[in-house]
Structure formats: C-alpha cells, structure tokens
N, C-alpha and C positions, 0 to 999 in steps of 0.2 A: 440282557435287554430288559428294560423296565416294562412292567405290565400295568396297564391301567384298569380301572374298575370296569367290569363288563356291563354293557347296556342290555336291553331286553331283546335284542335281535339274535342272540346266540346263547348257547349254554357254555359256560366256562368249564371245559373238561380238563381237569388236572390229572389226567391219566398217569399211571405209574411210569416213570422214566426208566428205560433200560440203561445199563452202564454205557453203552455206545451212544445213546441219545444224550445222556447227561454230559459225556465227554465232548460231544459235538457242540452242545450249548456253551460249555466252558471255554473250549479252545478256539472254536470257529465263530462264535458270536462276534468277537472283535473284528473278524475278517469280512464276513458276509452280512453281519447284522447291522441294523439301523436303530439307534436309540430313539425312543419316543420323545418328541419335543413339542413345544407350543409355537414353533416357528416354521415357516416354509423351508423345505429341503432345497439345497443347491445341487441339482442333479449332476452337473458337470464335475463337481467334487466327489460325489458319491460313486459315479461310474467311471470317471476319468475320461469322459467323452461326451459329445452331444449326439443323441440318438432318440428316435421315437420311443415313448415309454408305454409299457403295458402294466396295468395293475391287476393282480390276481387276488380276489377277495375270498379267502378260505381255500387253502391248498391241500388240506388233508395230510397225507404223508409225502406229498410233493412229487409223485410219479409223473403227473401230467406237466407240472412246472418244469422239471428237468428235461423231459422229452421235447417239449415245445420250445424251450430256450435253445437247446442243441440244434433244432431244425430251423431256428430263426435268429441267427447271430447278429443280424443288423439292428435288432430292437433290444432294448433293455426291459427287464421285468422287475417290478417291485411286488414281492409276494407277501401277503398279509394274512396272519392267522393268530388265534389266541390259544392254540393247543400246543403246549410245550413239547410233548413227545414228537409231534409232527414237525415242529420247528427244528428240534435236534436232529431228526432223521434227514430233513431236507438239507441242513447245513453240511452234514457228512456227504450227502449225495452230490452237492455242488463241488466239494473238494475232490471227490472221486472222478467226477466228469470234467474237472478243471474248467468250470464255467466262470467267466468273468462278467457276464451280462445279467446276473441275478443278484438282488439284495433282498434281505428278509426282515420284516418288522413283526415282532410279537406284540400285537396291539389291536385295538378296536378299529376296524376298517373305516368306520364313519369318521372317527377322529383324524385318521390319516388323510382321507379325502377332503375333509372340511378344512383342516388346519395345515397339515404337513405338505399338502399338494396345492395349497392356495396359490392361484396365479399360474399353475402349470396346465398346459394343454396336453391331454393324454391321447394316445393313439387307440387304445382299447382298454376296456374294463371287462374282466372275466369273473363271472359268478357261477362256479361249477358246483352243483349239488349242495346248495345251501340247506340249512336245517329247515325242513318243511313245516315244523310246528303243526302237526296234524290235528291236534285237539282244537275244537272250535273256540274254546276260551283263550287259546294262545295265538289265534290266527293273526292278531294285530302285531305280533312280534316278527312276522315274516319280513325278511330284508327287502325284498322287491316290493316297493310301495311307491306312491306318487312322490313322496318327499325324497326317497332315495333316487328316483329317476330325475327329479329336479337337480339334485346334487351332481349326479353323474353327467347329465346334459351340460351343466355349467363347467365341467372339467374336460369333456371330450372336445377335440378339434372338430371342425366341420368334416364330415365323412368318417369320423371315428365311430367305433362300434362298441356297444354293450352286448356281450354274449352271455346269455343265461342258459344253463343246462340243468335239468332236473329229471328225476325218475319218479316223481310224485305227481300224478296226473292232476289232482285238484290244484296244486301249486302252479303247474304249467298253465292251466286255464286262467288262474288269477293273474299270473305274471303277463300272460298274453294280453289280457284285458287292460291291465295297467299300462303296459308299453304302448299298445295301440291307441290308447286315449291320450297319450302325451303328445303335445303339439310339436315337439322337437325331434321325434323319432319316426323313421320308416321301418316297419317291422316285417321280417321274413321268418316264417315258421318252417323249419326243415323237417322233411319226412324221415331222414336218416342222419346218423351222426356224421358231421363233416370230417373229411379226411385229416384235417389238421389238428383235431382234438383227439388225443389218444384214448383208447379204451382202458380204463384202470381196473384194478381188482375190485374196488368198491362198486363200480358200475356193473361188473360181471356178476357180483353177488346179487345185485338188484335184478338183473336179467334172469338169474337162476331162480329167484323168488317170484318170477312172473311179471316184473315191472319193466316197462319200456321207457326209453329215454326220450326227452323232448329238448330240442335246441331252438332257442329264440335269438335271432340276430337283429338288434335295434341299431340302425345307422343314424347318426346325428346329422340333421339337415343343415 
C-alpha cells in the first residue's frame, strides 16, 4: 500500500516490523488493503455490498477495530493509520477472524476523508486515542480542530456520529470545546466508557498510569 507524506497531525512511526507483520503486509495487503488514490472510492466495489460506512482514524494495533467489526457485521469499516506494524498486525487479525467488512488504508486520514471519501455520507467517524501532542508548541498539530470538525461534518450523514476518545485530560477539554462550538454537532460527554467501545491494552496501560479515559460523542444535526 502506498504511503503518502505525513502531515503535522501525527508522528510517522516506522517501528520495526516483526516477521509476521511484514508477511501480513505483503500477503494480505492486496486482500484487505486499499491503495491510496486521488479519486473517490467506489464502496460497492470495495466491500461488495452497499452498507453504512464507519471510518476509524488511527487504529493502533487494531484490537478495537476487529472486536467492533465482529460485533457490528451490518456496517463496513474503513480503518486508516500510518503505522506499518499496526497495519500488518491488523491485516493478519482480519484474516484470522475471517472478517469481510473491514478494509485498511495506510495513509493520511485527512487525505482519505477529503479526497478518497469525497461525496460519501458516513455513518460514523472514530478517533480513538489520537496523539495528544502534549507540548504547548505542538498543540496546533492536534487532530481534533475546527477544520477537522468541518471536514467530518461534511462527510457524516444527518444523525451520524463523531466519536472521540482520549486519556489525555487537556486534550479532552480542548476537543470538547471545539466540538461544542461547532454548529453542526450536538455533543454528549460520557462519564464511563460506552459498552460498544472495547477496552484495549493501550487504554489499560493508561489507567495503570493513573489516567482516566474521556468519550465524546458528537452527533451531526
């Protein structure tokens, strides 16, 4: 899968590939992977059916992606990330679970939303535990911004949801303010993790370090 130049909203982490991850990229990329293009995707060709589409922005190692896709077979998932080891691991997990409703793009999610999904009405956009860019000089690189919300609002169907989860409290406050200020969203702040979002090992490590998670659900009016 072709990799585009990284923007400033994430760190391009070229972590070392294990043999299994590399094998997954090589063998399963043509099966579950989506090449990066400058044209809108034809979803019926990609998934072989017409179904509501969920876009997951940054899936880590894919644990939540697989669990949620298994629990929700009526919807299709386009999982987007720039981390090659995570992509390789997710591809192998999709094969193991025999999932047909997930496709994977190793790309800049902003390009995918702007260009590859131009004209598509999405059912949900998930942004789980994005890079918090904790240093003040990097705060402008945080993904959840007014311009990002404009883009997502333009892609969501009426009643569609942008679900943001983070365990970095300053980011949660910022995201809440940005979402609540957006005219197209009605925002709910959850006190506890919703049952449909799995607890991953990444999140468990955050809890062990004393961080709590925040879930923000922004519904498109």
